[in-house]
Structure formats: C-alpha cells, structure tokens
NUDREN-953326 format. One line per 2 residues: number of its first residue (from 1); their letters; for each residue x, y, z of N, C-alpha, C. Coordinates in steps of 0.02 Angstrom, whole numbers. Layout:
<sites>
NUM	a	X,Y,Z,X,Y,Z,X,Y,Z | ...
</sites>
This chain:
<sites>
1	xx	8097,2545,6094,8087,2610,6062,8121,2663,6105 | 8153,2709,6068,8188,2762,6101,8140,2812,6133
3	xx	8165,2855,6180,8125,2906,6209,8096,2951,6159 | 8136,2969,6107,8112,3015,6055,8056,2980,6016
5	xx	8063,2914,6001,8014,2878,5965,7947,2875,6005 | 7954,2861,6072,7896,2859,6114,7859,2928,6113
7	xx	7897,2981,6118,7871,3046,6117,7831,3062,6054 | 7861,3043,5994,7827,3053,5931,7766,3015,5922
9	xx	7766,2953,5949,7712,2908,5945,7652,2937,5985 | 7670,2963,6046,7619,2992,6089,7587,3052,6055
11	xx	7625,3093,6021,7601,3153,5988,7552,3132,5932 | 7570,3080,5894,7526,3058,5840,7461,3033,5864
13	xx	7461,2995,5920,7401,2970,5949,7360,3027,5973 | 7390,3078,6003,7352,3135,6027,7320,3175,5969
15	xx	7359,3183,5915,7330,3218,5858,7273,3178,5826 | 7282,3113,5821,7227,3072,5793,7164,3078,5834
17	xx	7174,3075,5903,7115,3081,5945,7079,3147,5940 | 7119,3198,5933,7092,3266,5926,7049,3270,5860
19	xx	7076,3243,5807,7041,3243,5743,6975,3205,5747 | 6979,3147,5780,6918,3104,5785,6866,3143,5826
21	xx	6885,3173,5883,6841,3210,5925,6805,3267,5886 | 6850,3302,5847,6821,3361,5807,6767,3335,5759
23	xx	6781,3278,5727,6732,3253,5678,6668,3230,5711 | 6669,3214,5774,6609,3191,5809,6568,3247,5846
25	xx	6599,3305,5852,6564,3359,5889,6514,3397,5842 | 6460,3365,5830,6412,3392,5785,6364,3440,5822
27	xx	6354,3501,5796,6309,3547,5829,6237,3516,5837 | 6202,3528,5893,6138,3501,5900,6089,3514,5843
29	xx	6095,3574,5812,6047,3591,5757,6059,3541,5696 | 6121,3522,5688,6137,3474,5634,6115,3404,5652
31	xx	6124,3387,5717,6099,3320,5735,6022,3317,5726 | 5987,3368,5735,5914,3371,5723,5899,3364,5651
33	xx	5939,3392,5608,5930,3384,5537,5933,3308,5517 | 5983,3274,5538,5991,3204,5523,5932,3164,5547
35	xx	5909,3179,5607,5850,3148,5638,5788,3159,5595 | 5778,3224,5577,5718,3244,5538,5716,3210,5467
37	xx	5777,3202,5438,5781,3175,5370,5789,3097,5372 | 5798,3070,5433,5810,2998,5441,5867,2974,5397
39	xx	5920,3015,5401,5981,3000,5359,6044,2998,5402 | 6095,2966,5379,6160,2969,5412,6204,3027,5384
41	xx	6255,3047,5420,6300,3098,5395,6354,3112,5443 | 6396,3160,5428,6449,3179,5474,6462,3254,5472
43	xx	6500,3277,5520,6517,3347,5525,6590,3359,5528 | 6616,3389,5475,6686,3402,5472,6697,3469,5433
45	xx	6751,3504,5452,6769,3567,5425,6712,3616,5422 | 6669,3615,5474,6615,3662,5479,6554,3641,5433
47	xx	6554,3584,5404,6505,3562,5357,6468,3500,5380 | 6402,3502,5381,6362,3440,5388,6352,3408,5320
49	xx	6373,3346,5313,6363,3309,5250,6312,3253,5265 | 6258,3255,5228,6206,3206,5234,6210,3157,5175
51	xx	6210,3093,5191,6217,3042,5138,6149,3026,5110 | 6146,3025,5043,6087,3007,5005,6106,2953,4950
53	xx	6133,2896,4974,6160,2848,4922,6103,2812,4888 | 6114,2790,4827,6064,2752,4789,6080,2677,4792
55	xx	6086,2649,4852,6099,2580,4860,6040,2537,4839 | 5982,2569,4826,5925,2531,4801,5928,2516,4728
57	xx	5975,2547,4694,5982,2536,4619,6038,2484,4606 | 6025,2446,4552,6076,2402,4527,6097,2427,4459
59	xx	6148,2467,4457,6167,2502,4399,6222,2463,4360 | 6217,2459,4296,6267,2435,4250,6288,2489,4204
61	xx	6354,2488,4187,6381,2535,4137,6412,2494,4081 | 6382,2498,4022,6405,2458,3964,6404,2383,3983
63	xx	6352,2365,4023,6347,2295,4041,6383,2271,4105 | 6424,2317,4131,6465,2299,4187,6434,2324,4252
65	xx	6427,2285,4306,6397,2309,4368,6439,2365,4397 | 6406,2419,4421,6440,2477,4451,6415,2484,4520
67	xx	6458,2476,4571,6433,2481,4641,6414,2552,4662 | 6374,2562,4709,6351,2626,4729,6405,2679,4742
69	xx	6462,2664,4774,6513,2713,4783,6548,2732,4722 | 6537,2700,4665,6569,2715,4602,6547,2783,4573
71	xx	6490,2806,4596,6467,2872,4574,6391,2880,4586 | 6361,2842,4630,6290,2845,4639,6275,2861,4714
73	xx	6317,2897,4746,6305,2919,4816,6289,2990,4820 | 6222,3004,4820,6201,3073,4822,6213,3103,4892
75	xx	6208,3166,4895,6224,3200,4957,6189,3271,4965 | 6181,3292,5028,6163,3362,5041,6212,3385,5093
77	xx	6232,3450,5088,6280,3480,5136,6253,3546,5161 | 6268,3562,5223,6245,3621,5253,6301,3655,5291
79	xx	6308,3720,5291,6359,3756,5327,6334,3827,5344 | 6363,3857,5393,6339,3924,5414,6363,3977,5369
81	xx	6314,4022,5353,6327,4077,5307,6319,4146,5342 | 6311,4200,5306,6300,4264,5332,6232,4273,5368
83	xx	6228,4318,5419,6168,4334,5449,6136,4276,5488 | 6173,4228,5506,6144,4174,5547,6109,4121,5505
85	xx	6111,4128,5439,6079,4082,5394,6124,4021,5378 | 6092,3966,5365,6127,3907,5341,6122,3905,5261
87	xx	6177,3884,5230,6180,3874,5158,6174,3799,5145 | 6126,3781,5103,6115,3709,5085,6135,3700,5014
89	xx	6176,3652,5001,6193,3630,4933,6186,3553,4930 | 6179,3526,4871,6176,3452,4866,6177,3431,4795
91	xx	6183,3365,4786,6186,3331,4722,6146,3267,4727 | 6088,3265,4704,6040,3207,4711,6046,3164,4651
93	xx	6052,3097,4660,6059,3048,4610,5991,3018,4594 | 5964,3028,4531,5896,3013,4516,5890,2971,4454
95	xx	5839,2928,4451,5823,2895,4388,5782,2945,4346 | 5774,2933,4284,5743,2983,4243,5667,2991,4265
97	xx	5636,2939,4288,5565,2946,4311,5560,2990,4375 | 5616,2997,4414,5610,3033,4473,5626,3106,4465
99	xx	5655,3126,4411,5678,3197,4398,5624,3246,4409 | 5571,3240,4369,5515,3291,4374,5483,3295,4441
101	xx	5461,3240,4472,5428,3247,4538,5475,3274,4589 | 5538,3254,4591,5587,3280,4642,5596,3353,4628
103	xx	5604,3375,4566,5614,3445,4549,5558,3486,4573 | 5495,3463,4561,5437,3500,4581,5435,3505,4656
105	xx	5449,3452,4691,5447,3451,4768,5497,3504,4794 | 5555,3509,4763,5605,3560,4784,5581,3630,4770
107	xx	5555,3642,4712,5534,3710,4697,5474,3731,4738 | 5425,3684,4749,5366,3702,4786,5382,3718,4859
109	xx	5442,3697,4881,5463,3711,4952,5517,3765,4957 | 5524,3803,4907,5568,3865,4909,5641,3851,4899
111	xx	5658,3788,4872,5728,3776,4857,5741,3785,4784 | 5802,3792,4765,5822,3802,4694,5856,3742,4664
113	xx	5843,3730,4601,5878,3679,4562,5926,3715,4518 | 5991,3705,4526,6041,3745,4495,6075,3708,4438
115	xx	6065,3643,4432,6095,3607,4373,6065,3537,4369 | 6058,3510,4308,6034,3443,4298,6073,3414,4236
117	xx	6105,3357,4249,6146,3330,4196,6160,3255,4208 | 6194,3223,4164,6219,3157,4170,6291,3153,4187
119	xx	6314,3095,4214,6385,3085,4230,6416,3028,4187 | 6373,2988,4157,6397,2927,4121,6366,2919,4054
121	xx	6396,2876,4011,6367,2849,3952,6349,2776,3967 | 6299,2751,3931,6284,2678,3929,6263,2648,3995
123	xx	6241,2690,4044,6218,2664,4107,6143,2643,4102 | 6129,2589,4140,6060,2565,4145,6047,2551,4220
125	xx	5991,2577,4247,5946,2628,4219,5980,2693,4206 | 5951,2739,4166,5977,2804,4154,5977,2842,4219
127	xx	6035,2873,4232,6043,2913,4296,6056,2987,4282 | 6023,3031,4321,6033,3102,4315,6052,3131,4383
129	xx	6087,3185,4382,6114,3216,4441,6084,3288,4445 | 6049,3303,4503,6016,3364,4513,6048,3403,4569
131	xx	6072,3462,4556,6105,3505,4605,6052,3552,4637 | 6060,3555,4703,6007,3592,4745,6039,3649,4783
133	xx	6002,3702,4796,6027,3758,4833,5970,3786,4876 | 5989,3807,4937,5938,3841,4975,5974,3878,5035
135	xx	5937,3925,5068,5962,3960,5124,5907,3969,5176 | 5927,3969,5240,5878,3977,5294,5903,3943,5358
137	xx	5858,3932,5405,5868,3898,5463,5879,3824,5452 | 5924,3791,5488,5939,3722,5480,5877,3676,5485
139	xx	5834,3685,5533,5775,3643,5539,5729,3658,5482 | 5720,3721,5461,5677,3738,5407,5698,3708,5341
141	xx	5764,3710,5328,5793,3684,5269,5777,3606,5266 | 5786,3576,5324,5773,3502,5327,5703,3489,5310
143	xx	5652,3532,5337,5582,3523,5323,5567,3532,5247 | 5602,3578,5219,5589,3596,5149,5617,3545,5098
145	xx	5670,3513,5118,5701,3461,5071,5673,3393,5084 | 5642,3381,5138,5619,3314,5156,5569,3285,5104
147	xx	5521,3326,5080,5473,3297,5032,5507,3272,4969 | 5559,3304,4944,5595,3280,4886,5631,3214,4903
149	xx	5662,3210,4960,5698,3150,4977,5648,3090,4983 | 5589,3103,5004,5539,3048,5012,5521,3020,4944
151	xx	5530,3057,4893,5509,3032,4824,5567,2989,4791 | 5627,2989,4820,5681,2953,4790,5677,2881,4809
153	xx	5676,2838,4758,5673,2766,4770,5601,2739,4766 | 5552,2782,4753,5484,2757,4744,5476,2723,4679
155	xx	5430,2673,4671,5420,2636,4606,5402,2687,4554 | 5428,2675,4494,5412,2721,4437,5345,2702,4408
157	xx	5316,2753,4375,5251,2742,4342,5261,2703,4279 | 5212,2665,4255,5223,2624,4193,5235,2669,4136
159	xx	5282,2643,4092,5297,2684,4032,5239,2687,3983 | 5236,2743,3948,5183,2750,3899,5199,2707,3837
161	xx	5144,2683,3806,5152,2643,3743,5173,2689,3686 | 5212,2662,3639,5236,2701,3583,5177,2723,3543
163	xx	5183,2786,3518,5129,2816,3476,5150,2809,3402 | 5099,2805,3360,5114,2802,3288,5150,2864,3264
165	xx	5185,2856,3210,5222,2913,3180,5173,2966,3155 | 5187,3031,3165,5142,3084,3145,5139,3092,3069
167	xx	5084,3120,3046,5078,3137,2975,5129,3190,2955 | 5141,3203,2890,5193,3246,2868,5183,3315,2899
169	xx	5122,3344,2895,5109,3408,2929,5039,3402,2961 | 5037,3398,3028,4975,3389,3061,4963,3435,3117
171	xx	4999,3493,3116,4997,3541,3172,4989,3610,3148 | 4953,3650,3180,4938,3718,3161,4996,3764,3183
173	xx	5046,3775,3146,5103,3814,3166,5083,3886,3179 | 5041,3913,3139,5022,3985,3146,4988,3996,3213
175	xx	4948,3949,3235,4915,3954,3300,4966,3956,3360 | 5016,3912,3348,5069,3906,3401,5109,3969,3403
177	xx	5126,3998,3343,5165,4059,3339,5126,4114,3374 | 5062,4119,3364,5020,4169,3396,5023,4166,3473
179	xx	5023,4105,3498,5025,4095,3571,5094,4115,3600 | 5148,4088,3570,5214,4100,3594,5234,4171,3581
181	xx	5209,4202,3529,5223,4274,3518,5280,4283,3471 | 5301,4232,3438,5356,4236,3390,5344,4187,3331
183	xx	5363,4210,3269,5351,4166,3212,5397,4104,3210 | 5380,4054,3175,5425,3994,3170,5425,3973,3096
185	xx	5455,3913,3088,5465,3886,3022,5443,3814,3021 | 5409,3791,2967,5389,3725,2960,5443,3682,2927
187	xx	5464,3627,2954,5514,3584,2926,5488,3512,2928 | 5453,3491,2875,5421,3425,2873,5368,3425,2927
189	xx	5367,3375,2972,5315,3371,3025,5331,3414,3084 | 5382,3455,3085,5404,3493,3143,5393,3567,3130
191	xx	5364,3603,3178,5359,3675,3175,5405,3700,3231 | 5454,3743,3211,5505,3765,3260,5507,3842,3263
193	xx	5507,3864,3325,5509,3936,3339,5578,3951,3373 | 5615,3999,3347,5678,4018,3376,5675,4089,3395
195	xx	5698,4105,3459,5693,4174,3484,5761,4193,3511 | 5789,4247,3483,5854,4272,3504,5852,4308,3570
197	xx	5910,4325,3600,5914,4363,3662,5947,4430,3645 | 5914,4472,3608,5943,4540,3589,5956,4582,3650
199	xx	5925,4564,3706,5939,4605,3767,6005,4590,3799 | 6038,4533,3774,6106,4517,3803,6157,4534,3756
201	xx	6201,4580,3775,6255,4600,3729,6316,4559,3745 | 6317,4499,3713,6373,4454,3726,6423,4456,3668
203	xx	6489,4455,3687,6541,4457,3638,6596,4407,3660 | 6626,4378,3611,6681,4331,3627,6739,4344,3574
205	xx	6797,4363,3602,6852,4383,3560,6833,4439,3511 | 6786,4485,3533,6766,4540,3492,6710,4525,3448
207	xx	6690,4461,3441,6635,4442,3396,6569,4443,3434 | 6515,4470,3403,6448,4470,3431,6421,4399,3427
209	xx	6399,4375,3486,6370,4311,3491,6293,4321,3494 | 6264,4305,3435,6189,4317,3430,6151,4251,3424
211	xx	6089,4258,3399,6048,4197,3396,6077,4145,3349 | 6105,4170,3294,6135,4124,3245,6197,4090,3272
213	xx	6230,4120,3322,6288,4090,3353,6270,4044,3412 | 6204,4039,3428,6184,3994,3478,6152,4027,3540
215	xx	6150,4093,3540,6121,4130,3594,6044,4134,3583 | 6007,4082,3593,5938,4082,3576,5897,4034,3619
217	xx	5834,4046,3620,5783,4003,3647,5744,3974,3591 | 5725,3908,3593,5684,3880,3540,5637,3829,3566
219	xx	5587,3818,3524,5534,3768,3540,5515,3734,3473 | 5518,3666,3476,5501,3625,3417,5437,3582,3432
221	xx	5387,3589,3390,5324,3553,3400,5315,3501,3348 | 5286,3443,3364,5271,3390,3320,5211,3355,3344
223	xx	5182,3316,3299,5121,3276,3319,5059,3307,3289 | 5006,3307,3328,4944,3338,3303,4923,3392,3354
225	xx	4873,3433,3333,4849,3485,3377,4821,3455,3443 | 4791,3397,3437,4763,3366,3499,4814,3330,3541
227	xx	4865,3304,3508,4912,3258,3544,4985,3276,3517 | 5013,3327,3543,5079,3351,3517,5136,3339,3565
229	xx	5193,3348,3545,5252,3348,3591,5296,3410,3572 | 5330,3431,3623,5370,3493,3615,5435,3477,3646
231	xx	5490,3502,3615,5556,3497,3645,5590,3565,3630 | 5633,3584,3675,5664,3652,3664,5721,3665,3713
233	xx	5742,3730,3709,5800,3753,3746,5785,3825,3762 | 5799,3846,3828,5790,3913,3850,5858,3941,3868
235	xx	5876,3997,3841,5939,4029,3859,5926,4081,3914 | 5954,4071,3973,5936,4108,4032,5998,4143,4064
237	xx	5988,4203,4090,6034,4229,4133,6028,4192,4203 | 6082,4195,4241,6078,4160,4303,6020,4178,4346
239	xx	6002,4245,4345,5947,4270,4384,5879,4247,4361 | 5876,4218,4302,5810,4196,4275,5797,4123,4285
241	xx	5848,4085,4303,5843,4012,4305,5786,3985,4348 | 5781,4007,4410,5729,3976,4455,5659,3993,4431
243	xx	5645,4057,4408,5577,4075,4385,5558,4034,4325 | 5605,4025,4278,5592,3987,4218,5578,3915,4231
245	xx	5618,3885,4275,5606,3815,4296,5538,3808,4326 | 5518,3853,4371,5457,3850,4403,5399,3855,4349
247	xx	5405,3901,4301,5353,3909,4251,5345,3847,4211 | 5399,3815,4189,5394,3754,4148,5365,3699,4187
249	xx	5385,3689,4250,5356,3635,4291,5280,3646,4302 | 5262,3710,4317,5192,3727,4328,5150,3709,4267
251	xx	5180,3713,4208,5144,3696,4146,5146,3623,4127 | 5179,3584,4168,5183,3511,4157,5238,3489,4110
253	xx	5285,3536,4095,5340,3519,4051,5399,3493,4092 | 5432,3446,4062,5489,3409,4099,5554,3447,4086
255	xx	5589,3467,4137,5655,3497,4127,5706,3439,4122 | 5738,3434,4067,5779,3376,4052,5855,3386,4068
257	xx	5876,3449,4060,5948,3465,4073,5957,3539,4084 | 6004,3558,4126,6024,3627,4136,6099,3630,4138
259	xx	6130,3670,4095,6201,3673,4090,6222,3734,4049 | 6287,3746,4039,6309,3801,3995,6329,3773,3928
261	xx	6326,3812,3876,6351,3794,3809,6416,3830,3790 | 6434,3884,3826,6490,3924,3808,6534,3940,3870
263	xx	6598,3946,3862,6642,3967,3915,6678,4031,3891 | 6700,4070,3942,6739,4128,3926,6698,4188,3899
265	xx	6632,4185,3911,6589,4238,3889,6557,4272,3946 | 6539,4336,3939,6503,4373,3989,6445,4404,3956
267	xx	6385,4405,3988,6370,4371,4051,6365,4297,4042 | 6368,4262,4097,6358,4189,4098,6284,4174,4076
269	xx	6273,4127,4035,6207,4109,4011,6201,4030,4024 | 6145,4015,4053,6129,3945,4068,6076,3923,4014
271	xx	6086,3860,3993,6035,3835,3941,5998,3776,3972 | 5933,3779,3966,5887,3729,3992,5850,3695,3938
273	xx	5855,3628,3937,5818,3587,3890,5756,3556,3919 | 5701,3559,3882,5636,3535,3910,5603,3493,3858
275	xx	5553,3458,3883,5513,3409,3842,5444,3403,3871 | 5392,3395,3832,5323,3386,3855,5277,3361,3802
277	xx	5222,3333,3826,5171,3307,3781,5103,3334,3801 | 5055,3334,3752,4989,3358,3768,4959,3398,3710
279	xx	4901,3429,3719,4872,3473,3667,4923,3527,3649 | 4928,3539,3584,4981,3584,3557,4974,3658,3589
281	xx	4913,3680,3595,4902,3749,3620,4924,3751,3695 | 4911,3697,3734,4930,3698,3803,5007,3699,3811
283	xx	5040,3661,3764,5111,3658,3768,5140,3731,3749 | 5111,3760,3699,5134,3826,3678,5123,3876,3731
285	xx	5071,3869,3770,5057,3913,3830,5109,3905,3882 | 5130,3845,3892,5186,3833,3941,5252,3863,3916
287	xx	5266,3859,3854,5326,3891,3827,5323,3964,3833 | 5264,3996,3818,5257,4067,3822,5266,4091,3895
289	xx	5245,4053,3944,5253,4072,4012,5326,4078,4030 | 5368,4033,4004,5441,4039,4016,5471,4097,3977
291	xx	5453,4106,3913,5480,4155,3871,5467,4226,3902 | 5408,4234,3929,5387,4299,3956,5432,4319,4015
293	xx	5467,4273,4045,5508,4289,4103,5579,4311,4082 | 5599,4302,4023,5666,4316,4000,5674,4392,3994
295	xx	5726,4418,4022,5742,4490,4020,5709,4528,4074 | 5674,4494,4121,5636,4527,4172,5655,4508,4244
297	xx	5696,4457,4251,5711,4432,4319,5759,4475,4355 | 5754,4483,4419,5799,4521,4461,5858,4475,4485
299	xx	5915,4503,4493,5970,4461,4520,5955,4433,4587 | 5978,4369,4598,5970,4338,4660,6015,4365,4713
301	x	5993,4377,4772,6032,4405,4827,6079,4351,4853
</sites>
C-alpha cells in the first residue's frame, strides 16, 4: 500500500471510531430511561430511540409470514426541546385488543395520542399503529409511558359471542336526539345524527366545505335501547383532539382511528372514528360529552 493509501485508510478508521464513540455516549438521563422501561435503545443525532418490537407476534400478510422488522418494530424517541424539557414521540404497534387499554393508560398519565391507523391489508392478527406525544422531564416521561408499555403483549380478553340481528326499528331515536342535542334520521334499524361544524370557515379552491361536503360529526345507533351499538366520526380541530379522545375513553367508547380526510384545506381538521356497545342512552351520553367539547378547546402550547 502506498503512503497516500495508508494515510487515507488511517483517516477512515479514525472517522469510523469517532462515529461509533458518538453513538455510545448516551446521556445518563437517557440511560436511566432505558433502565426504567427495561428496554433497549440507542442515542444518535441527539435522539434517544427506545425499541418496542412486537417479536411476540406471528404476523401473516395474505397468508405469508411477515418478520418483525418488516413493519412491526414499535418505538419511542426522546430529544431535548425548549426550556429544558424533553419531547417524546413514538409509534406503538398494537393488536386491536390492545388499542383501548393502551390508549387509556397513555391519556391517564398525561400523554397524547396523536394518530391511530393501519399500515397493511390482509394481516393476521389485525395490527394498529398508535402515535404518542409528550413533554417533560426524561425520568417523568418514562414513568408516564411505562404503564402503557406494560400492557403490550398481554393476553387478550375472550371475544364476545355474536348477537342476533336487531329488529327493523328497536331503538328510541327521539330519546337519543334529546341527549345528544341534535336531531337525527331513521334509516331502517339505524338512527343517525349528523352535526356540522358551522364554527369552522373552511374553503377549498373557493368552495365552502360544509357538512354536506364531509365537514361533520356523526353518530349511528343500532340495536335496542337496552343493548345498542354506536359508531361515528368526530371532526376536530387539532386543539380539540386530546380532550375529545379523553371524553370518549372515559365513556367507555373505543377510538378506532384518527386521521385526516382532506388535504390542502385550512384549518387542518382531524377525524376520529369510534365504536361502542351498551345501553343506548349511556352511549348517547358519551357522544354528547365529546360533542360538547367541539368549538371550545384552546390551542395546545
């Protein structure tokens, strides 16, 4: 090897060593986070990355085995923000039975759920991805997220037996409308209430985007007064998301998805899909708790 070649090789080794050392120099506060969560991770580019892989799952997609690194490696990340606070973000990989308990654990400990969605078609078991956000001291954030992590991988509760099909009209729509505070329409066995967002002046290419164009909150009820089910969608400003999610979970309703329906519009609106079962009036009261928050939330700092 020429002298020039030896010099170049020496420089490459030195650079590689420097990069390795930087990746290993984890701040003590972050080392404590990994210890508290009993998880592995690394520190690069000023970010602590905590691994939350779902190696306990045996996922197939359209019948084909899909290994954990194919898309089932959940994570949490932490980095320094303003005022000495840490910013926590993450993407947790959950089975459908884990979604509601994990969401409640996060909310009860002062963290935010900012999105919930799927990544695949035809996967078994069904997999959902929950995005998490929080701010605070590193140790405190670890304490707050730990209860949710402990729920991941726990055995699921037995599935409910299928219920008989409901009668053509077996639910008191007028009573539900009185509780929710908005009238609805009967369509066969389903009573549906649709509520616009007149407080949001949304336009797209000059056109007013109103309830008929999809800017609405709705709730559909079916079943009987004693044993009903509800499904619906809540149209929320970004500042309303956390309070609405908390209200629905407090009422025992399952948050099934959170995403946007429109692009290129202002203000940004997030749509939340939910589902629940129980006495019809109890379900309507849960819906009303969420509806009452719309138009009243303060922007998040």
